[in-house]
C-alpha positions in Angstrom: -21.5 -85.5 -72.7 -22.1 -82.1 -72.3 -25.3 -82.8 -71.1 -23.2 -84.8 -68.1 -21.1 -81.5 -68.1 -23.9 -79.1 -67.2 -25.4 -81.3 -64.6 -22.2 -81.1 -63.1 -21.8 -77.4 -63.2 -24.9 -77.0 -61.9 -24.4 -79.3 -58.9 -21.2 -77.0 -58.2 -23.2 -74.2 -58.5 -25.4 -74.9 -55.9 -22.8 -76.4 -53.3 -20.8 -73.4 -53.8 -24.2 -71.2 -53.0 -24.8 -73.4 -49.9 -21.6 -72.9 -48.5 -21.5 -69.2 -49.0 -24.8 -69.2 -47.0 -23.5 -71.2 -44.3 -20.7 -68.8 -44.1 -22.6 -65.8 -44.1 -25.0 -67.5 -41.2 -21.9 -68.3 -39.5 -19.9 -64.7 -39.9 -23.3 -62.9 -38.7 -23.1 -64.8 -35.6 -19.6 -64.5 -35.0 -20.1 -60.5 -35.6 -23.2 -60.5 -33.0 -21.1 -62.6 -30.1 -17.7 -61.1 -30.9 -18.2 -57.6 -29.0 -19.7 -59.6 -25.8 -17.2 -58.9 -23.5 -17.1 -57.8 -19.7 -17.6 -54.4 -20.7 -20.4 -54.9 -22.3 -19.9 -51.8 -25.2 -17.1 -49.3 -26.5 -17.6 -45.9 -27.1 -15.8 -44.0 -29.8 -16.1 -40.2 -30.6 -16.7 -39.1 -34.2 -16.3 -35.7 -35.6 -19.2 -35.5 -38.5 -20.3 -32.8 -41.0 -23.6 -31.4 -39.7 -26.8 -32.4 -41.6 -29.3 -29.6 -43.0 -32.5 -31.0 -41.4 -33.8 -34.2 -39.3 -33.9 -37.4 -41.5 -35.3 -40.8 -40.9 -32.5 -43.4 -41.2 -33.0 -47.0 -41.8 -30.6 -49.8 -41.1 -30.5 -52.9 -42.9 -30.0 -55.7 -40.5 -28.1 -57.7 -43.6 -25.6 -54.7 -44.8 -25.3 -52.3 -42.0 -25.9 -49.7 -44.8 -27.6 -46.7 -44.5 -28.9 -45.2 -47.8 -30.2 -41.4 -48.0 -30.9 -39.5 -50.9 -28.0 -38.5 -53.4 -25.4 -37.2 -53.3 -24.0 -39.5 -50.6 -20.3 -39.7 -48.7 -19.1 -42.6 -46.9 -17.3 -43.2 -43.7 -15.8 -46.5 -43.0 -14.6 -47.4 -39.2 -12.2 -50.2 -38.7 -12.7 -51.1 -34.9 -11.0 -53.4 -32.7 -12.4 -55.1 -29.8 -12.1 -52.6 -26.7 -13.2 -52.3 -22.9 -12.7 -48.5 -22.8 -13.6 -45.1 -24.5 -11.4 -44.0 -27.0 -11.3 -40.8 -28.9 -11.2 -41.0 -32.6 -11.1 -37.8 -34.9 -11.9 -38.2 -38.2 -11.3 -35.5 -41.2 -13.8 -35.2 -43.6 -11.1 -35.9 -46.4 -10.5 -39.4 -45.2 -12.9 -40.2 -42.9 -11.1 -43.2 -41.8 -9.1 -44.4 -38.6 -7.2 -47.6 -38.4 -6.5 -49.5 -34.8 -4.9 -52.6 -33.9 -6.3 -56.1 -34.9 -8.5 -57.6 -34.8 -10.9 -55.4 -36.7 -14.7 -55.0 -37.4 -16.0 -52.4 -40.2 -18.9 -50.5 -40.0 -19.8 -48.7 -43.3 -22.0 -45.2 -43.0 -23.5 -43.5 -46.0 -24.4 -40.1 -44.9 -25.5 -36.7 -46.9 -23.4 -33.9 -47.1 -24.5 -31.4 -44.1 -24.5 -28.0 -43.2 -24.5 -28.4 -39.3 -23.6 -30.5 -36.4 -25.9 -33.1 -35.4 -26.4 -35.8 -33.1 -27.2 -39.5 -34.3 -28.1 -42.8 -32.6 -28.5 -45.8 -34.2 -29.5 -49.0 -32.6 -30.9 -52.3 -33.7 -33.7 -51.9 -31.7 -34.4 -48.2 -32.9 -33.3 -46.2 -35.7 -33.4 -42.2 -35.4 -31.5 -39.2 -36.0 -31.4 -36.3 -33.1 -30.6 -32.9 -33.7 -28.8 -31.3 -30.2 -27.5 -28.0 -31.6 -24.6 -26.2 -32.9 -21.6 -27.0 -30.8 -21.6 -30.8 -31.0 -22.5 -34.1 -32.8 -22.6 -37.7 -31.7 -23.4 -40.9 -33.6 -24.1 -43.7 -31.2 -24.0 -47.1 -32.7 -25.0 -50.6 -31.3 -23.9 -53.4 -32.4 -24.8 -56.4 -30.3 -23.6 -55.4 -27.1 -20.8 -52.4 -28.3 -21.8 -48.5 -28.3 -19.9 -46.5 -30.4 -20.3 -42.4 -29.5 -18.5 -39.2 -30.9 -18.2 -35.7 -29.0 -16.7 -32.9 -30.2 -15.3 -30.4 -27.8 -15.1 -27.2 -30.0 -12.4 -25.7 -30.9 -9.0 -27.2 -31.8 -6.3 -27.3 -29.0 -8.8 -27.2 -26.4 -8.6 -30.7 -25.6 -11.4 -33.0 -24.6 -13.5 -32.7 -21.5 -11.3 -35.7 -19.9 -8.2 -33.5 -19.6 -9.8 -30.1 -19.7 -8.8 -28.2 -16.4 -9.4 -25.0 -14.9 -8.6 -23.2 -11.4 -9.3 -20.1 -9.8 -7.2 -18.4 -7.2 -7.3 -15.3 -5.2 -4.5 -13.9 -3.8 -3.2 -10.2 -2.5 0.4 -9.2 -3.9 2.2 -6.8 -1.7 4.4 -4.1 -2.8 7.7 -5.0 -4.2 6.6 -8.8 -4.0 6.3 -11.4 -6.2 4.0 -15.0 -6.2 5.3 -18.3 -7.2 3.1 -21.3 -8.4 4.3 -25.0 -8.6 2.7 -26.2 -11.7 3.8 -30.2 -11.7 3.3 -32.7 -14.3 2.6 -31.0 -17.4 2.8 -32.9 -20.4 3.8 -32.6 -23.8 1.6 -31.0 -26.5 -1.0 -29.7 -23.8 -2.3 -26.0 -23.7 -1.5 -23.7 -20.9 -4.0 -20.7 -20.4 -3.1 -17.9 -17.5 -5.6 -14.9 -17.3 -4.5 -12.2 -14.1 -7.4 -9.6 -13.2 -6.9 -7.0 -10.8 -9.5 -6.6 -8.0 -8.2 -3.9 -6.3 -5.2 -1.5 -5.8 -3.2 -0.2 -8.2 -2.1 -3.9 -9.4 -0.7 -3.7 -13.1 0.4 -7.4 -13.2 2.6 -9.1 -15.1 3.0 -13.3 -15.7 5.8 -15.4 -16.9 6.1 -19.2 -17.1 9.6 -20.9 -16.0 11.2 -24.2 -15.7 10.7 -26.2 -12.1 14.4 -25.3 -11.3 13.4 -21.6 -11.2 15.5 -20.0 -8.4 12.9 -17.0 -6.5 15.8 -15.9 -4.5 18.4 -15.4 -7.1 15.2 -14.0 -9.5 14.5 -11.1 -6.6 18.1 -10.7 -6.0 19.2 -9.9 -9.9 15.8 -8.1 -10.2 17.0 -5.7 -7.1 20.8 -5.3 -8.4 20.0 -4.3 -12.1 16.8 -2.0 -10.6 19.8 0.0 -8.8 22.1 0.0 -11.4 18.9 1.2 -13.7 18.3 3.8 -11.2 21.9 5.2 -11.6 21.7 5.3 -15.2 18.3 6.4 -15.7 17.5 3.6 -18.0 14.1 3.1 -19.4 12.2 0.6 -17.0 10.2 -1.0 -19.7 13.5 -2.4 -21.9 15.1 -3.3 -18.3 11.8 -5.1 -17.0 11.6 -6.9 -20.5 15.1 -7.9 -20.3 14.9 -9.5 -17.0 12.0 -11.4 -18.0 13.5 -12.7 -20.9 16.4 -14.2 -19.4 14.3 -15.9 -16.6 11.2 -16.8 -18.3 10.2 -19.3 -21.4 7.1 -17.0 -21.9 5.6 -13.9 -20.2 3.0 -11.5 -20.6 2.0 -7.7 -19.6 -1.2 -6.1 -20.6 -2.5 -8.9 -22.9 -5.8 -8.9 -21.6 -8.5 -6.4 -20.9 -6.8 -3.0 -19.7 -3.8 -4.0 -17.5 -5.3 -7.4 -17.2 -2.6 -10.0 -18.1 -3.2 -13.2 -20.8 -0.9 -15.8 -22.0 -0.8 -18.8 -24.1 1.9 -21.2 -23.4 2.2 -24.7 -25.5 3.9 -27.2 -23.3 7.4 -28.2 -25.1 7.9 -31.4 -23.0 6.7 -33.6 -20.1 8.1 -31.6 -17.1 7.2 -29.7 -13.9 7.0 -25.8 -14.4 6.5 -22.5 -12.1 4.0 -19.7 -12.6 5.2 -16.4 -11.6 3.1 -13.2 -10.6 4.6 -10.1 -10.1 3.6 -6.3 -10.4 5.0 -3.4 -12.8 5.3 0.2 -12.1 3.5 3.0 -13.8 6.7 5.2 -14.1 8.4 5.3 -17.3 11.5 5.7 -15.9 12.8 4.3 -12.4 12.9 6.8 -9.3 13.8 6.5 -5.8 9.7 5.8 -4.9 9.1 3.7 -7.9 8.3 0.8 -6.2 6.3 -2.2 -8.0 2.5 -1.9 -8.2 0.4 -4.1 -5.7 -3.1 -5.1 -5.2 -5.6 -8.1 -4.7 -5.9 -9.9 -8.0 -7.8 -13.0 -9.7 -5.8 -15.8 -11.0 -7.3 -17.9 -13.8 -5.6 -20.9 -15.1 -6.2 -23.9 -17.3 -4.9 -26.8 -19.3 -6.4 -27.0 -22.8 -9.0 -24.4 -21.8 -9.0 -21.6 -23.9 -11.9 -19.9 -22.1 -9.9 -19.0 -19.5 -8.7 -16.1 -21.7 -12.0 -14.4 -21.2 -11.2 -14.5 -17.5 -14.6 -16.1 -16.8 -13.7 -19.8 -17.0 -15.8 -21.7 -14.9 -13.3 -23.9 -12.2 -13.4 -27.9 -12.6 -12.5 -28.5 -9.4 -9.0 -29.5 -10.5 -6.4 -28.2 -8.0 -3.1 -28.7 -10.6 -1.3 -25.3 -9.2 -0.2 -24.8 -5.7 1.4 -21.8 -3.8 5.0 -21.9 -3.5 5.2 -22.2 0.5 9.1 -21.9 0.5 8.6 -18.5 -1.2 5.8 -17.4 0.9 8.0 -18.1 4.1 9.4 -14.8 5.3 10.5 -13.4 9.0 10.9 -9.8 10.3 12.9 -8.6 13.7 12.1 -5.7 15.7 13.8 -3.5 18.1 12.7 -1.2 20.5 12.0 0.1 24.0 9.5 0.5 26.5 9.9 3.5 28.8 8.1 4.7 31.9 6.3 7.0 30.0 5.5 4.4 27.5 4.8 1.0 28.9 3.3 -0.2 26.0 3.0 -0.3 22.3 1.6 -2.1 19.1 2.7 -3.3 15.6 -0.2 -3.1 12.9 0.1 -6.4 10.7 -0.2 -6.4 7.0 -3.2 -8.0 5.3 -2.7 -11.7 5.6 -3.8 -14.4 3.4 -6.2 -17.0 4.3 -4.4 -20.2 5.6 -1.2 -18.3 6.5 0.1 -19.1 10.1 1.4 -16.1 11.9 4.3 -16.6 14.5 5.8 -14.2 17.1 8.5 -14.6 19.6 9.8 -11.4 22.1 12.4 -11.5 24.8 13.8 -8.6 26.6 17.6 -7.7 25.7 17.9 -5.4 28.6 16.5 -5.0 32.4 14.1 -7.0 33.8 11.6 -6.4 31.6 9.0 -9.0 31.2 7.2 -8.8 28.1 3.5 -10.3 27.0 2.3 -10.5 23.7 -1.5 -10.4 22.4 -3.0 -10.4 18.9 -5.9 -7.9 18.7 -8.4 -8.0 15.4 -9.9 -4.8 14.1 -12.4 -4.8 16.9 -9.5 -4.5 19.4 -10.7 -8.1 20.5 -7.5 -10.6 21.8 -8.0 -13.7 19.5 -4.6 -14.7 21.1 -2.4 -13.9 23.8 0.8 -15.5 25.9 2.2 -13.8 29.1 5.8 -13.9 29.9 7.4 -17.3 30.5 10.0 -17.2 33.3 11.2 -20.7 32.0 11.8 -19.6 28.5 12.4 -16.1 29.5 10.2 -15.1 26.3 6.7 -15.2 24.9 5.2 -16.7 21.9 2.4 -16.7 20.0 0.9 -18.8 17.0 -2.0 -18.2 15.2 -3.6 -19.5 11.8 -5.7 -17.2 9.5 -8.8 -18.9 8.3 -9.4 -16.2 6.0 -7.8 -13.0 4.4 -8.1 -10.5 7.2 -6.6 -6.8 7.8 -6.2 -4.2 10.6 -4.8 -7.0 12.8 -2.4 -5.6 15.8 0.5 -7.4 17.9 -0.1 -5.6 21.4 3.0 -5.6 23.5 3.2 -4.7 27.3 5.5 -5.4 30.1 4.3 -7.4 33.1 5.3 -6.8 36.8 4.4 -5.1 39.9 7.1 -2.1 39.3 8.8 -0.3 36.8 11.7 -2.4 36.6 9.5 -5.4 34.9 7.4 -3.3 32.8 10.5 -1.4 30.9 13.2 -2.2 28.9 14.5 -2.9 25.6 13.2 -6.1 23.5 13.5 -7.7 20.2 10.4 -9.0 18.6 10.6 -12.0 15.9 7.7 -12.2 13.7 7.1 -15.1 10.7 4.8 -16.4 8.4 4.8 -20.0 8.1 8.0 -19.6 9.8 7.2 -22.3 13.4 11.6 -21.8 13.6 10.3 -17.9 15.1 9.4 -19.5 18.1 12.4 -20.6 19.2 13.9 -17.1 18.8 16.6 -18.1 16.2 15.2 -17.7 13.0 16.9 -15.3 10.5 15.0 -12.3 9.1 14.0 -12.9 5.4 11.3 -11.7 2.8 9.0 -9.1 3.1 7.5 -7.1 5.8 5.0 -8.6 8.1 4.5 -5.6 10.9 3.6 -2.5 8.8 5.7 0.3 9.6 4.5 3.8 10.6 3.2 5.5 7.4 5.5 8.5 7.0 3.7 11.7 6.6 5.9 14.1 4.7 4.6 17.6 6.4 6.0 21.3 5.4 4.3 24.7 6.0 4.9 27.9 3.6 4.6 31.0 5.9 3.0 33.7 3.6 2.3 36.5 6.3 2.1 37.2 9.8 -0.9 39.3 9.7 -0.6 40.8 13.6 1.2 39.9 16.6 -0.7 40.6 19.9 2.0 40.9 22.7 -0.9 41.4 25.3 -3.3 38.8 24.3 -0.3 36.5 23.4 -1.4 35.6 20.0 -0.8 36.0 16.6 -2.4 35.5 13.1 -0.4 34.0 10.2 -2.0 33.0 6.4 0.3 30.3 5.2 0.2 27.0 2.7 0.2 23.3 4.2 1.2 20.3 2.2 1.2 16.9 3.3 2.6 13.7 1.3 2.2 10.2 2.3 1.9 6.7 0.4 -0.9 4.3 1.9 -1.3 1.2 -0.5 -5.2 0.9 0.6 -5.7 4.2 -1.7 -4.0 2.7 -4.4 -6.3 2.5 -7.7 -5.4 1.3 -11.4 -5.5 4.1 -14.0 -7.7 2.2 -16.4 -10.5 2.1 -14.0 -10.8 5.8 -14.4 -8.8 6.5 -17.5 -6.9 8.9 -15.2 -3.3 9.6 -13.8 -4.8 11.0 -10.7 -8.4 11.5 -8.4 -8.8 14.7 -7.4 -11.4 15.0 -3.9 -12.3 17.9 -1.9 -12.4 17.4 2.1 -15.9 16.5 1.9 -15.6 14.1 -0.8 -12.3 12.4 0.3 -14.4 12.0 3.9 -17.2 10.0 2.1 -14.8 7.8 0.1 -12.8 7.2 3.3 -15.7 6.6 5.0 -17.4 4.1 2.5 -13.9 2.1 2.0 -13.3 2.1 5.6 -10.1 3.5 5.2 -7.8 5.6 7.2 -6.0 9.0 6.7 -3.8 10.8 9.3 -6.3 13.4 10.3 -4.9 16.6 11.9 -5.5 19.5 14.0 -3.5 22.9 14.5 -2.9 22.0 18.4 -2.1 25.8 19.5 -5.2 27.3 17.7 -7.4 29.8 18.9 -11.0 29.9 17.3 -12.2 28.5 13.9 -9.4 28.0 11.1 -10.4 29.6 8.0 -9.4 27.4 5.1 -9.5 29.7 1.5 -8.7 26.2 -0.5 -8.2 22.5 0.2 -7.9 19.5 -1.9 -6.7 16.2 -2.1 -4.6 14.3 -5.0 -4.7 10.5 -5.0 -2.2 8.8 -7.3 -2.6 5.1 -8.5 0.4 3.7 -6.4 -1.2 5.4 -3.2 0.4 8.6 -2.9 -1.9 11.3 -1.4 -1.0 14.8 -1.6 -2.7 17.5 0.7 -2.9 21.4 0.0 -4.5 23.8 2.0 -4.3 27.6 2.3 -5.1 28.8 5.6 -5.9 31.7 7.6 -5.5 31.1 11.6 -5.0 32.6 15.2 -2.5 30.8 17.1 -1.5 31.1 20.7 2.0 32.3 21.6 2.5 30.8 25.1 6.3 30.8 24.7 6.5 34.7 24.1 9.1 35.7 27.0 9.4 39.5 27.1 12.2 39.8 29.6 14.7 41.3 27.2 12.3 43.5 25.6 12.9 45.0 23.6 15.9 42.9 22.6 13.9 39.8 23.5 13.8 37.3 20.0 10.7 35.6 20.4 9.6 32.2 19.2 6.6 31.6 17.6 5.3 28.0 16.8 2.5 26.3 14.6 2.1 22.8 16.2 0.1 20.3 13.9 -0.7 16.5 15.8 -1.9 13.8 14.3 -5.4 12.4 15.7 -4.1 8.7 14.8 -1.5 6.8 16.7 2.0 7.5 15.8 2.5 3.4 15.2 0.2 4.3 12.2 1.2 7.4 11.0 4.5 9.6 12.0 5.2 13.4 10.3 8.4 13.9 8.8 10.0 17.3 7.4 9.7 18.5 4.1 12.7 20.8 4.3 12.3 21.7 0.4 8.7 23.3 1.0 9.4 24.7 4.5 10.2 28.3 3.8 8.8 31.8 4.6 7.6 34.5 2.4 9.6 37.3 1.1 7.1 39.9 2.2 5.5 38.8 5.9 3.5 42.3 6.4 4.6 43.0 10.0 6.4 45.9 10.3 7.5 45.4 13.9 9.4 41.9 13.6 11.7 40.4 11.3 12.4 36.6 11.3 15.9 35.3 11.9 15.5 31.8 12.3 13.0 29.0 10.8 13.1 25.1 11.9 10.8 22.3 11.6 10.9 19.6 14.5 8.8 16.3 15.3 7.9 15.2 18.5 5.6 13.2 20.5 2.8 14.3 22.2 0.7 11.9 24.5 -3.1 11.5 24.9 -4.6 8.1 25.6 -1.6 7.4 23.3 1.5 9.1 21.6 0.4 11.0 18.9 3.2 12.5 16.0 3.6 16.3 16.2 4.9 18.6 13.6 6.2 21.7 14.7 7.1 25.0 12.8 9.2 26.9 14.5 10.5 30.8 13.6 12.1 33.3 15.6 11.5 37.0 15.4 13.3 39.7 16.6 12.0 43.6 16.8 12.5 46.4 14.5 14.7 48.6 17.5 13.8 52.1 15.8 10.8 52.7 17.9 12.2 51.5 20.9 15.3 53.4 20.6 14.1 56.6 19.3 10.9 56.9 21.0 12.0 55.3 24.3 15.4 55.0 25.2 16.6 58.0 23.7 14.3 60.2 25.0 14.7 58.7 28.6 18.5 59.1 28.2 17.9 62.9 27.5 15.7 63.4 30.7 18.6 61.6 32.8 20.9 63.8 30.9 18.8 67.3 31.6 18.8 66.2 35.2 22.1 65.7 35.4 22.6 69.4 33.5 20.8 71.4 36.2 23.9 70.2 38.9 25.5 72.9 37.0 23.3 75.6 38.0 23.9 77.6 41.3 19.9 77.6 42.1 19.0 74.6 43.9 15.1 75.4 44.1 15.5 75.6 40.0 17.2 72.0 40.2 14.2 70.8 42.6 11.7 72.1 39.8 13.4 70.3 36.8 13.9 67.1 38.4 10.3 67.0 39.8 9.4 67.5 36.0 11.5 64.5 35.0 9.6 62.3 37.2 6.3 63.1 35.8 7.9 61.9 32.2 9.1 58.7 33.4 5.5 57.8 34.5 4.0 58.4 31.3 7.0 56.3 29.6 6.0 53.4 32.3 2.4 53.6 31.1 3.2 53.7 27.4 5.4 50.6 27.8 2.9 49.0 30.1 0.1 49.3 27.8 1.8 47.2 25.3 3.0 44.4 27.2 0.5 41.7 29.4 0.7 42.1 33.4 3.6 40.1 33.7 5.0 38.5 36.9 8.8 39.1 36.1 11.0 41.8 35.7 11.7 42.9 32.3 14.6 44.9 30.8 12.4 48.2 30.1 11.2 47.9 33.6 14.5 48.0 34.8 15.5 50.4 32.5 12.7 52.5 33.6 13.4 52.1 37.4 16.8 53.0 37.2 16.1 56.4 35.5 13.1 56.7 38.1 15.4 55.9 40.7 18.4 58.4 39.6 15.9 61.2 39.0 14.3 61.0 42.5 17.8 60.6 44.3 18.7 63.8 42.1 15.7 65.3 43.7 16.1 64.6 47.1 20.0 65.8 46.7 19.1 69.2 45.6 16.6 69.5 48.6 19.5 68.5 51.1 21.7 70.8 49.3 18.9 73.5 49.6 18.4 72.9 53.6 22.4 74.0 53.9 21.8 76.5 52.0 18.8 77.7 54.3 20.6 77.2 57.4 23.9 79.0 56.4 26.1 76.5 55.3 25.9 76.9 51.6 29.8 77.0 51.7 29.7 73.0 52.5 27.1 72.1 50.0 28.9 73.8 47.3 32.1 71.6 48.6 29.8 68.5 48.2 28.1 69.4 44.9 31.6 69.8 43.7 32.3 66.1 43.6 28.7 64.9 43.5 28.3 66.5 39.9 30.7 63.8 38.4 29.4 61.1 40.7 26.0 61.0 39.2 26.8 60.1 35.4 29.1 57.2 37.1 26.1 55.9 39.5 23.5 55.8 36.3 26.0 54.2 33.9 27.0 52.0 36.8 23.6 50.9 37.1 23.0 50.7 33.2 25.9 47.8 33.4 24.2 45.9 36.1 21.1 45.6 34.3 22.6 44.7 31.3 25.0 41.9 33.3 21.6 41.0 34.7 19.4 40.4 31.4 22.1 39.8 29.0 24.8 37.4 30.6 
């Protein structure tokens, strides 16, 4: 009985073993054919601990298990069938990731490791390759399926598939900010920003706002609060911080190297966003000239790309950010006049960015002016032009800049056969990306396009008048010249030199200007004679482009405005004229009233200054130049002329009159004749101090009157002597009785006539 039971048990075991073998074979066949789909293979990325050395790995076909020396760690994967690559990240703690059914399991036994390695396993070859410290790849092939793991570096940086980097270079103008559209950013993505200054004094700040960010409102609120802060002297740092906190989700200033900006922003939700770039001021408090910084910058932005923060990230080719074109749109209106003495003019343009389109429209607003427009480049070459259209009564111009250019100008002149068609008032509209300008109906908005003439504040302090030569008609002065202007081309960032200003001597400044292709308002003393002696000259250049020039000079100047008609009661005008060598469309002088003054001790004893003023005018050469005129009025100290000339002459005339009370006519003749010689001596004295004038002066008239009355006295006394000789002495006494009082009356009358002639 028990033998029968044993036989049955043995047969059952054989059947069970047979079924297990058949099942194993079927399962193996199913595993091989299961992954054979249309895609052929599937790749999965794993993060594994690195190994300490290369090892030979043997994979048994039966179990798919790899045995290596102890200690071991096991990673188990449950994989679904797939047709595309998927990313799987495994922690060292669990080493397991489950996906949708059906599943398949591959079990690996790996040694503990100290560095990342690349391992490839296949049915054909079994090997492990070490690729370096930055990534580990395990490639498993079972049948036709391939499983790959690749690590991309730091957490939060993302995989190669969603990593994006874009680099943009733009020029941020004074008091301007740029807006970029950032569409379709996803929750959980990391957005990186780095702004690097390239030129100018740009101290950038950057902020990230929602897609509904209102650029116009941001600008208006900033201007309003800026004016309020200007009145209350609020600290500019707190003022700007409050403004940026209100409008942006996140913002940064000086987060990078020096004044560069670096910002990391985790995207909170799927949405569109906007990136804003602006310039900070270097001043601690708001002042009248505290404009924001400006210059060219390089913007590097990235999604899941932390290397953006180094400023050296390489663009991936994805252009996911774009300039907000609506905000870039701007229009400017200019009105001016073409006159017979100035029948043409030009308007310098600000630096334009690549891709920007210039639109211009001009029409006459008075008279019969027929204006034409020409766009000239830096070499004065005409790149676009349009003449006056009788149909539209205007001229239009449209030009797209292929690359960022500067020193372009709009040239405007009248077209016609007579002055009525070439002179008159006009209105010029200039726009950037604003085609409505061509219709002449655009509303001015935004930043300037036409560069207004740079205002050069000028002043002269007159310290000494060393000499005045009336005969040579010139004078020598010692004074100080001050000039101050702001030119964005000279701006720099303080972190480039670790300084608050740069100091140049004239030769150094000229070299700097030439090397950088810049301009500055060079000048001459227009009425200078000979060479000007400059005791000291220096240029101070500040980060915002402000330039201060100081010169201590001694110079001989022409005085063609001398007028000696009223000498010695003649107020004389003295001018120190300075003319800019650049066109007044580029630079125009203004008067610095605070620094315009004269010294307390001029050193000139003959003259004293009674009036002082500075004037601005234009001077025409090949083009109109701005001219600064320092005018002062001086009068003579009269003591010399009164006590040395006028009083002695009056006394001599009086002596001639006193002789009328003498009865001896011969004595009278002798005295009057001697007086004539005295007048001749005075005439030589006065003439030696004055040039050979072509007009009559007060002193000339005064001397001539003295000559006349003295000569008349001599003639009168000779007549009386003849009457006495002829025996008519009584008649002579009778005439002399009345004439003795006529003499002073005639002389006084002559003086009165001279006064009326010269002073009324």
